[in-house]
Gaussian input, Z-matrix of N, CA and C with variables (Angstrom, degrees):
# hf/3-21g

backbone

0 1
 N
 C     1     B1
 C     2     B2     1     A1
 N     3     B3     2     A2     1     D1
 C     4     B4     3     A3     2     D2
 C     5     B5     4     A4     3     D3
 N     6     B6     5     A5     4     D4
 C     7     B7     6     A6     5     D5
 C     8     B8     7     A7     6     D6
 N     9     B9     8     A8     7     D7
 C    10    B10     9     A9     8     D8
 C    11    B11    10    A10     9     D9
 N    12    B12    11    A11    10    D10
 C    13    B13    12    A12    11    D11
 C    14    B14    13    A13    12    D12
 N    15    B15    14    A14    13    D13
 C    16    B16    15    A15    14    D14
 C    17    B17    16    A16    15    D15
 N    18    B18    17    A17    16    D16
 C    19    B19    18    A18    17    D17
 C    20    B20    19    A19    18    D18
 N    21    B21    20    A20    19    D19
 C    22    B22    21    A21    20    D20
 C    23    B23    22    A22    21    D21
 N    24    B24    23    A23    22    D22
 C    25    B25    24    A24    23    D23
 C    26    B26    25    A25    24    D24
 N    27    B27    26    A26    25    D25
 C    28    B28    27    A27    26    D26
 C    29    B29    28    A28    27    D27
 N    30    B30    29    A29    28    D28
 C    31    B31    30    A30    29    D29
 C    32    B32    31    A31    30    D30
 N    33    B33    32    A32    31    D31
 C    34    B34    33    A33    32    D32
 C    35    B35    34    A34    33    D33
 N    36    B36    35    A35    34    D34
 C    37    B37    36    A36    35    D35
 C    38    B38    37    A37    36    D36
 N    39    B39    38    A38    37    D37
 C    40    B40    39    A39    38    D38
 C    41    B41    40    A40    39    D39
 N    42    B42    41    A41    40    D40
 C    43    B43    42    A42    41    D41
 C    44    B44    43    A43    42    D42
 N    45    B45    44    A44    43    D43
 C    46    B46    45    A45    44    D44
 C    47    B47    46    A46    45    D45
 N    48    B48    47    A47    46    D46
 C    49    B49    48    A48    47    D47
 C    50    B50    49    A49    48    D48
 N    51    B51    50    A50    49    D49
 C    52    B52    51    A51    50    D50
 C    53    B53    52    A52    51    D51
 N    54    B54    53    A53    52    D52
 C    55    B55    54    A54    53    D53
 C    56    B56    55    A55    54    D54
 N    57    B57    56    A56    55    D55
 C    58    B58    57    A57    56    D56
 C    59    B59    58    A58    57    D57
 N    60    B60    59    A59    58    D58
 C    61    B61    60    A60    59    D59
 C    62    B62    61    A61    60    D60
 N    63    B63    62    A62    61    D61
 C    64    B64    63    A63    62    D62
 C    65    B65    64    A64    63    D63
 N    66    B66    65    A65    64    D64
 C    67    B67    66    A66    65    D65
 C    68    B68    67    A67    66    D66
 N    69    B69    68    A68    67    D67
 C    70    B70    69    A69    68    D68
 C    71    B71    70    A70    69    D69
 N    72    B72    71    A71    70    D70
 C    73    B73    72    A72    71    D71
 C    74    B74    73    A73    72    D72
 N    75    B75    74    A74    73    D73
 C    76    B76    75    A75    74    D74
 C    77    B77    76    A76    75    D75
 N    78    B78    77    A77    76    D76
 C    79    B79    78    A78    77    D77
 C    80    B80    79    A79    78    D78
 N    81    B81    80    A80    79    D79
 C    82    B82    81    A81    80    D80
 C    83    B83    82    A82    81    D81
 N    84    B84    83    A83    82    D82
 C    85    B85    84    A84    83    D83
 C    86    B86    85    A85    84    D84
 N    87    B87    86    A86    85    D85
 C    88    B88    87    A87    86    D86
 C    89    B89    88    A88    87    D87
 N    90    B90    89    A89    88    D88
 C    91    B91    90    A90    89    D89
 C    92    B92    91    A91    90    D90
 N    93    B93    92    A92    91    D91
 C    94    B94    93    A93    92    D92
 C    95    B95    94    A94    93    D93
 N    96    B96    95    A95    94    D94
 C    97    B97    96    A96    95    D95
 C    98    B98    97    A97    96    D96
 N    99    B99    98    A98    97    D97
 C   100   B100    99    A99    98    D98
 C   101   B101   100   A100    99    D99
 N   102   B102   101   A101   100   D100
 C   103   B103   102   A102   101   D101
 C   104   B104   103   A103   102   D102
 N   105   B105   104   A104   103   D103
 C   106   B106   105   A105   104   D104
 C   107   B107   106   A106   105   D105
 N   108   B108   107   A107   106   D106
 C   109   B109   108   A108   107   D107
 C   110   B110   109   A109   108   D108
 N   111   B111   110   A110   109   D109
 C   112   B112   111   A111   110   D110
 C   113   B113   112   A112   111   D111
 N   114   B114   113   A113   112   D112
 C   115   B115   114   A114   113   D113
 C   116   B116   115   A115   114   D114
 N   117   B117   116   A116   115   D115
 C   118   B118   117   A117   116   D116
 C   119   B119   118   A118   117   D117
 N   120   B120   119   A119   118   D118
 C   121   B121   120   A120   119   D119
 C   122   B122   121   A121   120   D120
 N   123   B123   122   A122   121   D121
 C   124   B124   123   A123   122   D122
 C   125   B125   124   A124   123   D123
 N   126   B126   125   A125   124   D124
 C   127   B127   126   A126   125   D125
 C   128   B128   127   A127   126   D126
 N   129   B129   128   A128   127   D127
 C   130   B130   129   A129   128   D128
 C   131   B131   130   A130   129   D129
 N   132   B132   131   A131   130   D130
 C   133   B133   132   A132   131   D131
 C   134   B134   133   A133   132   D132
 N   135   B135   134   A134   133   D133
 C   136   B136   135   A135   134   D134
 C   137   B137   136   A136   135   D135
 N   138   B138   137   A137   136   D136
 C   139   B139   138   A138   137   D137
 C   140   B140   139   A139   138   D138
 N   141   B141   140   A140   139   D139
 C   142   B142   141   A141   140   D140
 C   143   B143   142   A142   141   D141
 N   144   B144   143   A143   142   D142
 C   145   B145   144   A144   143   D143
 C   146   B146   145   A145   144   D144
 N   147   B147   146   A146   145   D145
 C   148   B148   147   A147   146   D146
 C   149   B149   148   A148   147   D147
 N   150   B150   149   A149   148   D148
 C   151   B151   150   A150   149   D149
 C   152   B152   151   A151   150   D150
 N   153   B153   152   A152   151   D151
 C   154   B154   153   A153   152   D152
 C   155   B155   154   A154   153   D153
 N   156   B156   155   A155   154   D154
 C   157   B157   156   A156   155   D155
 C   158   B158   157   A157   156   D156
 N   159   B159   158   A158   157   D157
 C   160   B160   159   A159   158   D158
 C   161   B161   160   A160   159   D159
 N   162   B162   161   A161   160   D160
 C   163   B163   162   A162   161   D161
 C   164   B164   163   A163   162   D162
 N   165   B165   164   A164   163   D163
 C   166   B166   165   A165   164   D164
 C   167   B167   166   A166   165   D165
 N   168   B168   167   A167   166   D166
 C   169   B169   168   A168   167   D167
 C   170   B170   169   A169   168   D168
 N   171   B171   170   A170   169   D169
 C   172   B172   171   A171   170   D170
 C   173   B173   172   A172   171   D171
 N   174   B174   173   A173   172   D172
 C   175   B175   174   A174   173   D173
 C   176   B176   175   A175   174   D174
 N   177   B177   176   A176   175   D175
 C   178   B178   177   A177   176   D176
 C   179   B179   178   A178   177   D177
 N   180   B180   179   A179   178   D178
 C   181   B181   180   A180   179   D179
 C   182   B182   181   A181   180   D180
 N   183   B183   182   A182   181   D181
 C   184   B184   183   A183   182   D182
 C   185   B185   184   A184   183   D183
 N   186   B186   185   A185   184   D184
 C   187   B187   186   A186   185   D185
 C   188   B188   187   A187   186   D186
 N   189   B189   188   A188   187   D187
 C   190   B190   189   A189   188   D188
 C   191   B191   190   A190   189   D189
 N   192   B192   191   A191   190   D190
 C   193   B193   192   A192   191   D191
 C   194   B194   193   A193   192   D192
 N   195   B195   194   A194   193   D193
 C   196   B196   195   A195   194   D194
 C   197   B197   196   A196   195   D195
 N   198   B198   197   A197   196   D196
 C   199   B199   198   A198   197   D197
 C   200   B200   199   A199   198   D198
 N   201   B201   200   A200   199   D199
 C   202   B202   201   A201   200   D200
 C   203   B203   202   A202   201   D201
 N   204   B204   203   A203   202   D202
 C   205   B205   204   A204   203   D203
 C   206   B206   205   A205   204   D204
 N   207   B207   206   A206   205   D205
 C   208   B208   207   A207   206   D206
 C   209   B209   208   A208   207   D207
 N   210   B210   209   A209   208   D208
 C   211   B211   210   A210   209   D209
 C   212   B212   211   A211   210   D210
 N   213   B213   212   A212   211   D211
 C   214   B214   213   A213   212   D212
 C   215   B215   214   A214   213   D213
 N   216   B216   215   A215   214   D214
 C   217   B217   216   A216   215   D215
 C   218   B218   217   A217   216   D216
 N   219   B219   218   A218   217   D217
 C   220   B220   219   A219   218   D218
 C   221   B221   220   A220   219   D219
 N   222   B222   221   A221   220   D220
 C   223   B223   222   A222   221   D221
 C   224   B224   223   A223   222   D222
 N   225   B225   224   A224   223   D223
 C   226   B226   225   A225   224   D224
 C   227   B227   226   A226   225   D225
 N   228   B228   227   A227   226   D226
 C   229   B229   228   A228   227   D227
 C   230   B230   229   A229   228   D228
 N   231   B231   230   A230   229   D229
 C   232   B232   231   A231   230   D230
 C   233   B233   232   A232   231   D231
 N   234   B234   233   A233   232   D232
 C   235   B235   234   A234   233   D233
 C   236   B236   235   A235   234   D234
 N   237   B237   236   A236   235   D235
 C   238   B238   237   A237   236   D236
 C   239   B239   238   A238   237   D237
 N   240   B240   239   A239   238   D238
 C   241   B241   240   A240   239   D239
 C   242   B242   241   A241   240   D240
 N   243   B243   242   A242   241   D241
 C   244   B244   243   A243   242   D242
 C   245   B245   244   A244   243   D243
 N   246   B246   245   A245   244   D244
 C   247   B247   246   A246   245   D245
 C   248   B248   247   A247   246   D246
 N   249   B249   248   A248   247   D247
 C   250   B250   249   A249   248   D248
 C   251   B251   250   A250   249   D249
 N   252   B252   251   A251   250   D250
 C   253   B253   252   A252   251   D251
 C   254   B254   253   A253   252   D252
 N   255   B255   254   A254   253   D253
 C   256   B256   255   A255   254   D254
 C   257   B257   256   A256   255   D255
 N   258   B258   257   A257   256   D256
 C   259   B259   258   A258   257   D257
 C   260   B260   259   A259   258   D258
 N   261   B261   260   A260   259   D259
 C   262   B262   261   A261   260   D260
 C   263   B263   262   A262   261   D261
 N   264   B264   263   A263   262   D262
 C   265   B265   264   A264   263   D263
 C   266   B266   265   A265   264   D264
 N   267   B267   266   A266   265   D265
 C   268   B268   267   A267   266   D266
 C   269   B269   268   A268   267   D267
 N   270   B270   269   A269   268   D268
 C   271   B271   270   A270   269   D269
 C   272   B272   271   A271   270   D270
 N   273   B273   272   A272   271   D271
 C   274   B274   273   A273   272   D272
 C   275   B275   274   A274   273   D273
 N   276   B276   275   A275   274   D274
 C   277   B277   276   A276   275   D275
 C   278   B278   277   A277   276   D276
 N   279   B279   278   A278   277   D277
 C   280   B280   279   A279   278   D278
 C   281   B281   280   A280   279   D279
 N   282   B282   281   A281   280   D280
 C   283   B283   282   A282   281   D281
 C   284   B284   283   A283   282   D282
 N   285   B285   284   A284   283   D283
 C   286   B286   285   A285   284   D284
 C   287   B287   286   A286   285   D285
 N   288   B288   287   A287   286   D286
 C   289   B289   288   A288   287   D287
 C   290   B290   289   A289   288   D288
 N   291   B291   290   A290   289   D289
 C   292   B292   291   A291   290   D290
 C   293   B293   292   A292   291   D291
 N   294   B294   293   A293   292   D292
 C   295   B295   294   A294   293   D293
 C   296   B296   295   A295   294   D294
 N   297   B297   296   A296   295   D295
 C   298   B298   297   A297   296   D296
 C   299   B299   298   A298   297   D297
 N   300   B300   299   A299   298   D298
 C   301   B301   300   A300   299   D299
 C   302   B302   301   A301   300   D300
 N   303   B303   302   A302   301   D301
 C   304   B304   303   A303   302   D302
 C   305   B305   304   A304   303   D303
 N   306   B306   305   A305   304   D304
 C   307   B307   306   A306   305   D305
 C   308   B308   307   A307   306   D306
 N   309   B309   308   A308   307   D307
 C   310   B310   309   A309   308   D308
 C   311   B311   310   A310   309   D309
 N   312   B312   311   A311   310   D310
 C   313   B313   312   A312   311   D311
 C   314   B314   313   A313   312   D312
 N   315   B315   314   A314   313   D313
 C   316   B316   315   A315   314   D314
 C   317   B317   316   A316   315   D315
 N   318   B318   317   A317   316   D316
 C   319   B319   318   A318   317   D317
 C   320   B320   319   A319   318   D318
 N   321   B321   320   A320   319   D319
 C   322   B322   321   A321   320   D320
 C   323   B323   322   A322   321   D321
 N   324   B324   323   A323   322   D322
 C   325   B325   324   A324   323   D323
 C   326   B326   325   A325   324   D324

   B1=1.4550
   B2=1.5250
   B3=1.3014
   B4=1.4548
   B5=1.5144
   B6=1.3376
   B7=1.4593
   B8=1.5227
   B9=1.3137
   B10=1.4584
   B11=1.5223
   B12=1.3142
   B13=1.4652
   B14=1.5206
   B15=1.3338
   B16=1.4675
   B17=1.5195
   B18=1.3283
   B19=1.4623
   B20=1.5230
   B21=1.3158
   B22=1.4593
   B23=1.5207
   B24=1.3368
   B25=1.4658
   B26=1.5248
   B27=1.3239
   B28=1.4706
   B29=1.5197
   B30=1.3250
   B31=1.4689
   B32=1.5296
   B33=1.3495
   B34=1.4534
   B35=1.5110
   B36=1.3342
   B37=1.4634
   B38=1.5273
   B39=1.3262
   B40=1.4592
   B41=1.5230
   B42=1.3192
   B43=1.4595
   B44=1.5221
   B45=1.3208
   B46=1.4576
   B47=1.5165
   B48=1.3106
   B49=1.4497
   B50=1.5232
   B51=1.3133
   B52=1.4621
   B53=1.5152
   B54=1.3329
   B55=1.4586
   B56=1.5204
   B57=1.3281
   B58=1.4657
   B59=1.5246
   B60=1.3203
   B61=1.4711
   B62=1.5257
   B63=1.3432
   B64=1.4681
   B65=1.5252
   B66=1.3454
   B67=1.4591
   B68=1.5155
   B69=1.3246
   B70=1.4618
   B71=1.5240
   B72=1.3374
   B73=1.4685
   B74=1.5217
   B75=1.3333
   B76=1.4563
   B77=1.5279
   B78=1.3426
   B79=1.4664
   B80=1.5191
   B81=1.3340
   B82=1.4691
   B83=1.5205
   B84=1.3268
   B85=1.4640
   B86=1.5202
   B87=1.3109
   B88=1.4602
   B89=1.5273
   B90=1.3059
   B91=1.4529
   B92=1.5278
   B93=1.3189
   B94=1.4712
   B95=1.5236
   B96=1.3224
   B97=1.4647
   B98=1.5224
   B99=1.3526
   B100=1.4602
   B101=1.5318
   B102=1.3278
   B103=1.4627
   B104=1.5255
   B105=1.3287
   B106=1.4665
   B107=1.5284
   B108=1.3210
   B109=1.4642
   B110=1.5271
   B111=1.3251
   B112=1.4565
   B113=1.5321
   B114=1.3175
   B115=1.4641
   B116=1.5334
   B117=1.3377
   B118=1.4691
   B119=1.5260
   B120=1.3312
   B121=1.4642
   B122=1.5215
   B123=1.3199
   B124=1.4659
   B125=1.5291
   B126=1.3265
   B127=1.4695
   B128=1.5224
   B129=1.3330
   B130=1.4554
   B131=1.5286
   B132=1.3344
   B133=1.4708
   B134=1.5213
   B135=1.3217
   B136=1.4717
   B137=1.5268
   B138=1.3279
   B139=1.4634
   B140=1.5182
   B141=1.3157
   B142=1.4580
   B143=1.5223
   B144=1.3277
   B145=1.4616
   B146=1.5249
   B147=1.3177
   B148=1.4618
   B149=1.5302
   B150=1.3250
   B151=1.4656
   B152=1.5246
   B153=1.3224
   B154=1.4701
   B155=1.5214
   B156=1.3300
   B157=1.4690
   B158=1.5320
   B159=1.3450
   B160=1.4685
   B161=1.5362
   B162=1.3339
   B163=1.4657
   B164=1.5160
   B165=1.3175
   B166=1.4599
   B167=1.5164
   B168=1.3213
   B169=1.4593
   B170=1.5150
   B171=1.3316
   B172=1.4568
   B173=1.5254
   B174=1.3285
   B175=1.4612
   B176=1.5165
   B177=1.3148
   B178=1.4617
   B179=1.5302
   B180=1.3179
   B181=1.4716
   B182=1.5214
   B183=1.3345
   B184=1.4714
   B185=1.5278
   B186=1.3392
   B187=1.4492
   B188=1.5174
   B189=1.3431
   B190=1.4655
   B191=1.5273
   B192=1.3298
   B193=1.4653
   B194=1.5290
   B195=1.3201
   B196=1.4627
   B197=1.5178
   B198=1.3175
   B199=1.4620
   B200=1.5186
   B201=1.3317
   B202=1.4601
   B203=1.5270
   B204=1.3176
   B205=1.4647
   B206=1.5121
   B207=1.3231
   B208=1.4615
   B209=1.5222
   B210=1.3194
   B211=1.4649
   B212=1.5284
   B213=1.3165
   B214=1.4630
   B215=1.5210
   B216=1.3440
   B217=1.4727
   B218=1.5313
   B219=1.3253
   B220=1.4676
   B221=1.5334
   B222=1.3313
   B223=1.4622
   B224=1.5182
   B225=1.3300
   B226=1.4578
   B227=1.5241
   B228=1.3310
   B229=1.4641
   B230=1.5209
   B231=1.3240
   B232=1.4561
   B233=1.5138
   B234=1.3282
   B235=1.4653
   B236=1.5208
   B237=1.3184
   B238=1.4537
   B239=1.5235
   B240=1.3091
   B241=1.4547
   B242=1.5312
   B243=1.3130
   B244=1.4553
   B245=1.5289
   B246=1.3128
   B247=1.4596
   B248=1.5210
   B249=1.3293
   B250=1.4629
   B251=1.5258
   B252=1.3386
   B253=1.4622
   B254=1.5244
   B255=1.3293
   B256=1.4607
   B257=1.5263
   B258=1.3317
   B259=1.4655
   B260=1.5255
   B261=1.3320
   B262=1.4687
   B263=1.5308
   B264=1.3379
   B265=1.4633
   B266=1.5371
   B267=1.3295
   B268=1.4660
   B269=1.5256
   B270=1.3376
   B271=1.4624
   B272=1.5233
   B273=1.3402
   B274=1.4615
   B275=1.5133
   B276=1.3211
   B277=1.4658
   B278=1.5268
   B279=1.3260
   B280=1.4690
   B281=1.5261
   B282=1.3280
   B283=1.4599
   B284=1.5270
   B285=1.3329
   B286=1.4716
   B287=1.5237
   B288=1.3427
   B289=1.4677
   B290=1.5292
   B291=1.3349
   B292=1.4624
   B293=1.5209
   B294=1.3232
   B295=1.4632
   B296=1.5195
   B297=1.3263
   B298=1.4637
   B299=1.5332
   B300=1.3346
   B301=1.4781
   B302=1.5233
   B303=1.3060
   B304=1.4633
   B305=1.5068
   B306=1.3289
   B307=1.4610
   B308=1.5349
   B309=1.3095
   B310=1.4646
   B311=1.5322
   B312=1.3212
   B313=1.4641
   B314=1.5199
   B315=1.3192
   B316=1.4577
   B317=1.5164
   B318=1.3106
   B319=1.4669
   B320=1.5238
   B321=1.3261
   B322=1.4541
   B323=1.5221
   B324=1.3012
   B325=1.4758
   B326=1.5100
   A1=109.42
   A2=116.41
   A3=121.16
   A4=112.20
   A5=114.20
   A6=119.08
   A7=110.27
   A8=114.59
   A9=122.08
   A10=106.91
   A11=116.46
   A12=121.10
   A13=107.65
   A14=115.77
   A15=121.99
   A16=108.64
   A17=115.54
   A18=121.06
   A19=108.77
   A20=115.31
   A21=121.72
   A22=107.06
   A23=116.22
   A24=118.62
   A25=111.40
   A26=116.02
   A27=120.51
   A28=113.25
   A29=117.94
   A30=121.61
   A31=111.23
   A32=116.33
   A33=120.69
   A34=115.06
   A35=117.36
   A36=120.05
   A37=110.48
   A38=114.39
   A39=121.83
   A40=109.26
   A41=116.52
   A42=124.10
   A43=107.33
   A44=116.71
   A45=118.64
   A46=110.17
   A47=114.43
   A48=122.94
   A49=106.70
   A50=115.44
   A51=120.21
   A52=106.27
   A53=114.82
   A54=120.28
   A55=109.58
   A56=115.56
   A57=121.34
   A58=108.39
   A59=116.04
   A60=120.17
   A61=112.57
   A62=117.09
   A63=120.16
   A64=112.62
   A65=116.99
   A66=121.51
   A67=115.06
   A68=117.66
   A69=121.01
   A70=110.37
   A71=116.00
   A72=121.37
   A73=108.51
   A74=116.37
   A75=120.43
   A76=113.48
   A77=117.06
   A78=120.75
   A79=108.20
   A80=115.97
   A81=122.22
   A82=108.74
   A83=115.72
   A84=120.52
   A85=111.59
   A86=113.58
   A87=123.55
   A88=107.94
   A89=117.09
   A90=121.21
   A91=110.86
   A92=115.52
   A93=121.88
   A94=109.06
   A95=116.66
   A96=120.48
   A97=113.04
   A98=117.34
   A99=120.30
   A100=109.71
   A101=115.14
   A102=120.34
   A103=110.35
   A104=117.03
   A105=120.66
   A106=111.17
   A107=117.44
   A108=120.72
   A109=110.30
   A110=116.92
   A111=122.01
   A112=109.94
   A113=116.54
   A114=120.89
   A115=111.34
   A116=117.18
   A117=120.26
   A118=110.58
   A119=116.33
   A120=120.71
   A121=111.44
   A122=116.35
   A123=121.14
   A124=110.24
   A125=116.75
   A126=120.28
   A127=110.47
   A128=116.44
   A129=120.60
   A130=110.80
   A131=116.88
   A132=119.94
   A133=109.31
   A134=116.47
   A135=120.07
   A136=111.17
   A137=116.44
   A138=121.38
   A139=113.22
   A140=117.93
   A141=120.93
   A142=114.24
   A143=117.81
   A144=119.84
   A145=113.53
   A146=118.54
   A147=120.58
   A148=112.37
   A149=116.77
   A150=122.26
   A151=109.69
   A152=116.68
   A153=120.69
   A154=112.54
   A155=117.40
   A156=119.70
   A157=112.46
   A158=117.04
   A159=120.74
   A160=111.76
   A161=116.89
   A162=121.08
   A163=109.00
   A164=116.23
   A165=120.94
   A166=108.31
   A167=115.22
   A168=120.97
   A169=108.99
   A170=116.15
   A171=121.39
   A172=110.07
   A173=115.18
   A174=120.63
   A175=108.12
   A176=115.99
   A177=121.71
   A178=108.87
   A179=116.03
   A180=120.72
   A181=111.96
   A182=115.92
   A183=119.01
   A184=112.41
   A185=117.03
   A186=121.23
   A187=115.69
   A188=117.84
   A189=119.58
   A190=110.14
   A191=116.80
   A192=119.91
   A193=112.62
   A194=114.98
   A195=122.99
   A196=107.24
   A197=116.63
   A198=119.45
   A199=110.33
   A200=114.16
   A201=121.83
   A202=106.54
   A203=115.45
   A204=122.24
   A205=106.98
   A206=115.89
   A207=120.90
   A208=111.25
   A209=114.78
   A210=122.05
   A211=109.16
   A212=115.86
   A213=121.35
   A214=111.82
   A215=117.04
   A216=120.73
   A217=111.68
   A218=117.76
   A219=125.85
   A220=113.38
   A221=117.75
   A222=120.63
   A223=109.37
   A224=116.15
   A225=120.77
   A226=108.88
   A227=116.28
   A228=120.67
   A229=112.37
   A230=116.59
   A231=118.88
   A232=111.88
   A233=115.13
   A234=122.91
   A235=109.04
   A236=115.50
   A237=119.99
   A238=110.08
   A239=114.42
   A240=121.33
   A241=108.19
   A242=117.35
   A243=122.08
   A244=107.74
   A245=115.64
   A246=120.66
   A247=110.70
   A248=114.89
   A249=121.37
   A250=112.40
   A251=116.70
   A252=120.55
   A253=109.61
   A254=115.56
   A255=119.59
   A256=110.75
   A257=117.65
   A258=120.39
   A259=111.08
   A260=116.10
   A261=120.16
   A262=110.19
   A263=116.99
   A264=121.08
   A265=110.03
   A266=117.54
   A267=120.49
   A268=110.55
   A269=117.37
   A270=120.54
   A271=110.38
   A272=117.42
   A273=121.53
   A274=111.73
   A275=117.06
   A276=121.50
   A277=109.66
   A278=116.88
   A279=121.13
   A280=110.58
   A281=117.02
   A282=121.06
   A283=111.15
   A284=117.47
   A285=120.48
   A286=109.48
   A287=116.49
   A288=120.64
   A289=111.24
   A290=116.74
   A291=121.09
   A292=113.04
   A293=117.22
   A294=121.08
   A295=114.72
   A296=118.56
   A297=121.33
   A298=114.51
   A299=119.06
   A300=118.12
   A301=114.66
   A302=118.77
   A303=120.87
   A304=114.04
   A305=117.46
   A306=120.47
   A307=112.03
   A308=115.71
   A309=120.12
   A310=109.30
   A311=116.08
   A312=121.62
   A313=108.42
   A314=115.79
   A315=119.43
   A316=110.20
   A317=115.43
   A318=122.36
   A319=106.93
   A320=115.66
   A321=119.78
   A322=108.04
   A323=115.43
   A324=119.73
   A325=110.83
   D1=142.67
   D2=-179.53
   D3=-77.98
   D4=175.70
   D5=176.94
   D6=-150.09
   D7=149.07
   D8=171.96
   D9=-93.68
   D10=130.71
   D11=177.67
   D12=-117.11
   D13=118.83
   D14=178.85
   D15=-93.12
   D16=133.51
   D17=175.71
   D18=-127.87
   D19=157.99
   D20=176.42
   D21=-120.61
   D22=126.38
   D23=-178.88
   D24=-87.18
   D25=177.26
   D26=-176.06
   D27=-69.53
   D28=-9.01
   D29=176.23
   D30=-96.90
   D31=4.55
   D32=177.48
   D33=85.46
   D34=5.89
   D35=178.88
   D36=-88.77
   D37=146.92
   D38=177.81
   D39=-100.17
   D40=141.76
   D41=177.59
   D42=-135.72
   D43=159.05
   D44=170.02
   D45=-131.08
   D46=151.78
   D47=170.23
   D48=-120.68
   D49=136.15
   D50=169.54
   D51=-94.18
   D52=121.78
   D53=-179.28
   D54=-110.95
   D55=138.52
   D56=175.18
   D57=-73.34
   D58=171.41
   D59=-177.84
   D60=-61.06
   D61=-22.28
   D62=177.52
   D63=-85.89
   D64=3.67
   D65=178.37
   D66=88.93
   D67=-4.94
   D68=-179.38
   D69=-75.26
   D70=135.47
   D71=177.13
   D72=-73.41
   D73=124.93
   D74=-179.49
   D75=-113.80
   D76=-12.59
   D77=177.08
   D78=-157.19
   D79=136.44
   D80=-179.19
   D81=-125.20
   D82=137.51
   D83=-177.85
   D84=-89.13
   D85=172.66
   D86=167.32
   D87=-75.67
   D88=-179.12
   D89=174.63
   D90=-86.99
   D91=142.31
   D92=177.07
   D93=-121.64
   D94=146.42
   D95=-177.35
   D96=-76.72
   D97=-23.71
   D98=-179.83
   D99=-133.23
   D100=157.95
   D101=176.28
   D102=-63.74
   D103=-38.34
   D104=179.55
   D105=-61.75
   D106=-41.21
   D107=177.91
   D108=-65.20
   D109=-38.04
   D110=176.94
   D111=-62.87
   D112=-44.16
   D113=178.05
   D114=-63.51
   D115=-35.11
   D116=174.37
   D117=-63.96
   D118=-37.33
   D119=176.40
   D120=-62.21
   D121=-39.79
   D122=177.22
   D123=-62.60
   D124=-43.66
   D125=178.13
   D126=-62.01
   D127=-37.69
   D128=178.64
   D129=-64.55
   D130=-38.84
   D131=176.05
   D132=-62.39
   D133=-46.82
   D134=179.55
   D135=-57.20
   D136=-43.81
   D137=-176.23
   D138=-73.21
   D139=-32.46
   D140=-173.43
   D141=-98.57
   D142=-15.52
   D143=-174.96
   D144=-69.50
   D145=-18.02
   D146=179.44
   D147=-78.46
   D148=-15.78
   D149=-175.41
   D150=-100.02
   D151=107.91
   D152=-176.93
   D153=-58.14
   D154=-29.58
   D155=-178.27
   D156=-68.47
   D157=-14.00
   D158=178.92
   D159=-83.10
   D160=-9.83
   D161=176.91
   D162=-93.17
   D163=121.20
   D164=177.66
   D165=-104.28
   D166=116.65
   D167=178.89
   D168=-82.83
   D169=132.96
   D170=-175.11
   D171=-135.71
   D172=171.65
   D173=173.99
   D174=-132.60
   D175=135.07
   D176=177.24
   D177=-71.87
   D178=170.19
   D179=-179.71
   D180=-57.75
   D181=-31.38
   D182=179.19
   D183=-87.16
   D184=6.44
   D185=175.33
   D186=92.45
   D187=-9.88
   D188=-179.37
   D189=-69.52
   D190=134.15
   D191=179.69
   D192=-77.53
   D193=149.43
   D194=172.18
   D195=-155.37
   D196=174.67
   D197=178.86
   D198=-138.72
   D199=159.71
   D200=171.28
   D201=-124.09
   D202=150.35
   D203=174.93
   D204=-107.98
   D205=128.37
   D206=-178.19
   D207=-111.93
   D208=148.78
   D209=175.65
   D210=-81.99
   D211=176.18
   D212=179.84
   D213=-59.36
   D214=-29.32
   D215=179.86
   D216=-86.56
   D217=9.66
   D218=177.31
   D219=74.77
   D220=6.81
   D221=175.02
   D222=-76.40
   D223=141.87
   D224=177.29
   D225=-75.12
   D226=127.42
   D227=178.97
   D228=-110.29
   D229=-10.30
   D230=177.32
   D231=-166.62
   D232=149.57
   D233=177.90
   D234=-121.61
   D235=145.94
   D236=175.91
   D237=-90.00
   D238=176.34
   D239=169.49
   D240=-76.06
   D241=176.85
   D242=171.33
   D243=-84.22
   D244=140.41
   D245=-178.61
   D246=-112.65
   D247=159.63
   D248=-178.96
   D249=-82.17
   D250=-19.26
   D251=-178.53
   D252=-155.71
   D253=164.83
   D254=176.80
   D255=-66.10
   D256=-35.62
   D257=176.74
   D258=-60.62
   D259=-43.55
   D260=179.11
   D261=-63.40
   D262=-39.01
   D263=177.70
   D264=-63.32
   D265=-44.17
   D266=179.08
   D267=-62.39
   D268=-36.18
   D269=175.23
   D270=-63.92
   D271=-36.82
   D272=176.65
   D273=-64.32
   D274=-42.27
   D275=177.37
   D276=-62.29
   D277=-45.17
   D278=178.52
   D279=-60.53
   D280=-37.36
   D281=179.24
   D282=-65.98
   D283=-40.79
   D284=176.44
   D285=-62.21
   D286=-46.29
   D287=-179.75
   D288=-59.11
   D289=-38.63
   D290=-177.67
   D291=-78.08
   D292=-36.53
   D293=-172.35
   D294=-91.10
   D295=-35.59
   D296=-170.85
   D297=-62.43
   D298=-45.90
   D299=-173.02
   D300=-57.32
   D301=-39.60
   D302=-175.93
   D303=-109.56
   D304=11.10
   D305=-176.01
   D306=-67.62
   D307=139.91
   D308=174.83
   D309=-76.49
   D310=167.91
   D311=178.49
   D312=-123.87
   D313=131.27
   D314=175.40
   D315=-137.35
   D316=151.98
   D317=178.80
   D318=-99.20
   D319=127.31
   D320=176.63
   D321=-90.26
   D322=132.12
   D323=-178.32
   D324=-86.83

């Protein structure tokens, strides 16, 4: 089962990473000003990850595929890593769909 890991950077912003059961980061959030806002972002990932239309497939300037997950209001709530192929990106999307709904949440110190 996956997990959300919340971290706080040196500027006081909170971020989360969704990690697959193998520990690989499959989705990274924006910065949030409070832990509560970060936790709301996690809930938004849980709620929106089941809907394939919320995943926007993109390509970086160098052509590598990646995806973003958007909330109902069209705001980006998470970004993926860069992938080596579109198949690998689709596997990443499937991993978010499988891991996000039941993922635990922990705070990294």
